[in-house]
Structures are given as C-alpha cells and as structure tokens.
C-alpha positions, 0 to 999 in steps of 0.5 A: 476443495480448500486444506480441511474442507470437504465438499459433498460430489455425488455421480454416477452415470458414464460417458461425456458431456458430464451433467452437473446439477446446481440446487436452488438456494440451500437447496442439497442433493436429493431435490435432483433424485429422480431426474439425475438417476435417468440423466444418468442412462446416457451420460454421467451425472453429478450432484453436490451440495454447495457450502454448509448444505447437506453434506460439505462442510460449512464455507469459510466465505459469503455464500456468493455467485462467485466464491460457489464458482470458485468451489465448484471448479475446486472440486470438478478438478480435484474429483478429475470429473474432466469436461466439457460439462453441460451445466443445469441449474436451479432458482439461485443456481441458475444464475451460478451455473451462468456465472460459470459458463462467464468465467470458464467457457471453454468447459461448458457445451451447454447449460439448462436454466430451471426458473432462474434467478435474475439479476435484474429482478428486484430491480425489474420488479420495483419499477412496476410499485405503483407506490413509487418507493425508491429501491432503497425503501423497498429493499427495507421494507422487503427483505429486512425483515425477513433476514431478520428472520434467517439470522433468528434461525441462526441463533436458534439453532447454537443454542438449540432449536425447541420441536414444535415451536413457531422458530422451529416451524419456520425454520427446519424444513419438513421431511421428504415424504419420499425418502426413508426415515434413515434419510429423512433424519439424517437430513433433519440432524443436517437442517438443525446445524447452524452451519445449514442456517448460516448457510441459507442466510447468507446465500439469501444476502447475497443473492440480490446484491453481490451475487447479480452485480457479479454475475451482471458485470462478467456478462459475456457471449456463448455463441452458439452454445446450446442454451435452453430455459424451462420456466412455470408457468406465469402466475396466477393466483393475486397477492394480498392487494395486487390488481390483476394489472400488476400482475400480468407485469410482473409476469411478462417482466419473468417471460422479458428478463429471459427471452 
C-alpha cells in the first residue's frame, strides 16, 4: 500500500466483475471462509485484512472509513485487481464500501450490504431515549466506558496478556471451531498483539464519529447501480429496563435507515 507497509489480500477464482469483501469491525478474512469460495465458483473473489487486523501490517493513521477506503483503493491498484468491482460490506464494512462507491463511482458495478452500520444510527436511537439525555451525555455514559475497556486491552497487549484472567477473556477472541489448531494458533498470536488491539480501539473510536461524518458528507446518488441490503430479523429480546414500545421503535429505526 505504502513503502514499508503491507496489507493481506486473498483472491480466488477468475472472472469479472471482481467481488471484494470488507469485514465488520476488525474482523479478518476468515469471516468470509464459507462465502468467498462459493462466489469464486462464478467470478474472482477477494477478501483482505484492514490495517492492524489479521495478517496486515499496523496502520499509521486512524481506522476511519476514509483511511480504510484509501488503503483498499491503493491495495487493489498495487495488486492489479482491475475494476469493475462488486463491493460486499458487513457491519462497519458496509459504511466503508458505500464510501468507496461515493469516491470511486466509476469503479463499482454493484454493492451488497450485510447488516451494515449506519452513520445516523446513534443519533436516531438517541432520539428515542425516554430519559431525554443530551446526545453528549449518551455518548459519555455509554461509549466512554466501552472505549476505556478497549484502552485497557491495548495496555495489556503491550505488557503481555495473562491467560485465564478476566482481561484476557474480554480482549482476546475465542478460537473458531471451524478451523484447525494451526490456524487458530496463528490468529491467537495476532489477537494478542498490540497492533490488533490498537486497530480495534481505533476503528471503534472512529465508526460513530469521524467515519460517520465522512460517509454522511460524501453521500451521492448511485443511479441505476444494483444495491442489495441484507438485514437480520428484528430484535425480539428486551434489554434491561426496556419496554416493548422502545424495542419496536428501535427496530423501526433500523429498517427505516436502509429502506
């Protein structure tokens, strides 16, 4: 991508347009392990690890959608993966591929968004808050403790995790039973690293602030470009102290944002 910095790219299959997968928050190429080969039976399919995740080198800048899109564009050029692309984004990846299409519309033949994150989600749900806190208060009360926990993960990675501790269990993802011991051991080494923990923190700090602002500012009309949105079923389990009316309202917001 840049001199001295590398991103992991995995492509299989042949044909055009190339399908490019972008994962959720600090997820790696393995999340597409069952999907990518099925797509590769019809055309070229590529997945990649964002900076600091999987087998990619640590990022030198914040994990915002704009920086992620810039990395991906440079990566595809460097790897000679020529457009057009069908972009597939899950969760945070959904925001990233939309921004890619906004900035490089002539390269994108279509998009598939899978439970995509939404730049207006936090603000829209805040408006349903029966306690009528300010947005800044909601931000502070709910996000600051979460970010504090992620910073603790970064600190622990730098000093060395102690297996079996609560911090280890909270910061280090479980092994995946679908994969071999060797693959899980390789991913464990990655997940213990400061670069992975820092990437997790950086992307989480960015998604509802800088990245949301970037996606919102770049909105444009896609015209006749094919776009498919896949959404999970509405939530049916109440959260602590939540009413059925509030849960139903949150579900309606989720569906409305990508209606």
